[in-house]
N, C-alpha and C positions, 0 to 999 in steps of 0.2 A: 215288697215291703219297704216302706220308706224308713229312713233313719234320721235321727237328730243328733247333732253334735252338742256335747255337754262338757263342762269342765269339772273335774273332781280332784280331791286331795287324797293321796294315798301315802301311807307310811313308807319310808325308804326301803325297809326290809321287804315289804310286799312288792315294791317296784323291782327290786333285785330278783325276787323269785319269778315274777312275770317275765322279766327280761331273759332269765335263764330258760324258761319254757319256750320263749320265742327263738332264742339261739339254737335250742335243740330241735327246732321246727315242729314242736308239738302244737303251737299256734302260729298262724302267719303274722300276727301283729299283737301289740299290747291291747289294742281296741277289741280285737276278736276274743282274746283271753278274758277280758273283763266282761264283754257281752255274754259269753258262755257261763261265766261264774255267776253273774247276776240272774241270768235266766234259770240256771239250775237252782239257785237259792229260792227264787220266787216259786218255782215248781214244788220244791220241798215244803215251803210254807203253805201252799194250796193243799197239798196232801195232808199235812198235819192238821190244818183247819178242818178238813173233811173228817178226819179221824176223831177230832175233838167233838164235832157235831154228832157224829155217829155214836159216840160214847154216851151222849145225853139221852139216846133213845131208850125207851122201856122195852126190854126184850119180850116180856109177856104180852104187852099191848100190841107190839108189832106182829108177834106170832098170831094173836087173835085176829088182827086185821087181815093177815095173809090167808088164814083159814076160813074167814067169814064167807059164808055162802057155799062152801064146798061140802058141808055135811049133808045138805039136802040133795046135792048133785051126785053124791057117791052112790046112792041107791039106783040111779039111772045109768051108771057107768057099766059097760059090758064086762063080763068076767073074762080073764085071760088064762 
């Protein structure tokens, strides 16, 4: 995976928290801490976007589509 160097501006209090995590060896560097934070946030946004899109679905319509065609097939299914 290739990486790109960027410059960002961060509030002093956030820098202090990040530095504290690096000192505690939770992260090997500021860069790694920020990479993981951004990655986690983007992942959460993707999941929330999917949830929002799913909430737009009409449950009855989706159920009908899922069951479409099975009613004629049920008669040919073997009994167990």
